[in-house]
C-alpha positions as CSV (number, residue, x, y, z in Angstrom):
1,M,43.1,16.3,-5.2
2,S,42.0,14.0,-8.0
3,F,43.4,11.1,-6.1
4,M,41.3,11.9,-3.0
5,K,38.2,12.2,-5.0
6,T,38.8,8.8,-6.7
7,R,39.6,7.1,-3.4
8,F,36.5,8.7,-1.9
9,F,34.4,7.6,-4.6
10,R,35.9,4.1,-4.6
11,S,35.2,3.7,-0.9
12,I,31.6,4.8,-1.3
13,T,31.1,2.4,-4.1
14,L,32.6,-0.4,-2.2
15,S,30.5,0.2,0.8
16,L,27.3,0.4,-1.3
17,I,28.1,-2.8,-3.0
18,F,28.8,-4.5,0.4
19,S,25.5,-3.1,1.9
20,F,23.5,-4.3,-1.2
21,F,25.3,-7.7,-0.9
22,L,24.1,-7.9,2.8
23,V,20.6,-7.0,1.9
24,A,20.5,-9.6,-0.9
25,I,21.6,-12.4,1.3
26,I,18.6,-12.0,3.7
27,P,16.3,-14.9,3.1
28,Q,13.0,-13.9,1.4
29,N,11.0,-16.8,2.8
30,S,11.0,-16.2,6.4
31,H,9.1,-18.4,8.6
32,A,6.9,-16.8,11.0
33,Y,5.2,-18.2,14.2
34,I,2.1,-20.3,13.3
35,A,-0.9,-19.4,15.5
36,A,-2.9,-21.9,17.4
37,A,-6.4,-22.7,16.0
38,E,-8.0,-20.7,18.9
39,E,-6.1,-17.5,17.7
40,V,-7.0,-17.6,14.2
41,T,-10.1,-15.6,13.3
42,S,-12.7,-17.2,11.1
43,T,-13.4,-16.0,7.6
44,R,-16.8,-14.7,8.7
45,Q,-15.4,-12.6,11.4
46,A,-12.8,-11.2,8.9
47,D,-15.5,-10.4,6.4
48,E,-17.7,-8.8,9.1
49,A,-14.9,-6.7,10.1
50,T,-14.1,-5.7,6.5
51,V,-17.8,-4.7,6.1
52,Q,-18.0,-3.0,9.4
53,R,-15.0,-0.9,8.6
54,I,-16.4,0.2,5.2
55,L,-19.9,0.8,6.7
56,E,-18.3,3.0,9.5
57,S,-16.8,5.4,6.9
58,K,-18.5,8.8,6.9
59,A,-19.4,8.8,3.3
60,V,-21.1,5.5,3.4
61,S,-22.9,6.2,6.7
62,E,-24.3,9.5,5.4
63,R,-25.4,7.6,2.1
64,L,-27.2,4.9,4.3
65,A,-28.8,7.5,6.4
66,G,-30.1,9.3,3.3
67,F,-31.8,6.0,2.4
68,G,-33.5,6.0,6.0
69,L,-31.3,3.2,7.4
70,T,-29.9,3.4,11.0
71,A,-26.7,1.8,12.0
72,A,-28.7,-0.9,14.1
73,E,-30.7,-1.7,11.1
74,V,-27.6,-2.2,8.9
75,D,-25.9,-4.2,11.6
76,S,-28.9,-6.7,11.8
77,K,-29.0,-7.0,8.0
78,V,-25.2,-7.8,7.9
79,K,-25.6,-10.5,10.7
80,R,-28.5,-12.1,8.7
81,L,-26.3,-12.6,5.6
82,S,-25.1,-16.0,4.9
83,D,-21.4,-17.0,5.0
84,S,-21.1,-17.0,1.2
85,E,-23.2,-13.7,0.8
86,L,-21.1,-12.0,3.3
87,H,-17.8,-13.3,1.9
88,S,-18.9,-11.9,-1.7
89,F,-20.1,-8.6,-0.3
90,A,-16.6,-8.1,1.6
91,S,-14.7,-9.2,-1.5
92,N,-16.7,-6.6,-3.6
93,L,-16.0,-4.0,-1.0
94,K,-12.3,-4.7,-1.0
95,S,-12.0,-4.0,-4.7
96,V,-13.9,-0.6,-4.3
97,S,-12.4,0.7,-1.2
98,P,-11.4,4.4,-1.4
99,G,-7.8,5.4,-1.5
100,Q,-6.7,2.2,-2.8
101,G,-4.6,3.8,-5.7
102,A,-3.0,6.6,-3.4
103,G,0.1,4.4,-2.8
104,A,0.8,4.2,-6.6
105,I,0.3,7.9,-7.1
106,I,2.6,8.7,-4.2
107,A,5.3,6.4,-5.5
108,V,5.1,8.0,-9.1
109,L,5.4,11.5,-7.6
110,V,8.4,10.5,-5.3
111,I,10.2,8.9,-8.2
112,A,9.5,12.1,-10.5
113,I,10.8,14.5,-7.7
114,L,13.9,12.2,-7.3
115,V,14.7,12.4,-10.9
116,F,14.1,16.1,-11.0
117,V,16.5,16.6,-8.1
118,L,19.2,14.3,-9.6
119,L,19.0,16.1,-12.9
120,H,19.2,19.6,-11.1
121,V,22.1,18.4,-8.9
122,S,24.1,16.9,-11.7
123,G,23.6,20.0,-14.0
124,H,21.8,18.2,-16.8
125,R,18.7,19.7,-18.6
126,V,16.0,18.1,-20.4
127,V,15.1,20.0,-23.5
128,I,12.0,19.1,-25.6
129,E,11.8,20.6,-29.0
130,P,9.0,20.3,-31.6
131,I,9.9,18.1,-34.7
132,D,9.4,20.0,-37.8
């Protein structure tokens, strides 16, 4: 029985090592298709899309309506911004967009759950005792 367990774990270990090796040899600098000049959107269009996406959110649109601004007025004001003003505004909006830290929180929770499950499955316990 011990021989079978050892052989099983050895085969699992070797298959994991082989799969990690395969993943490691994949080149990290892949070359993508380079788009033609007509297909590339300008910086202004990308900034306008960023501003528009933020302005269409429910919280922002309600706040603007509270100030007495309609969507048409906001759009006309955004269109009148210079390229540098629009870029600065879009950059500031990217830094304060809602839900930006949600990915990190979810990752920490998943790691904590995995550690808890591994400790539970392996039969280990974590005991925290006060120091006298």
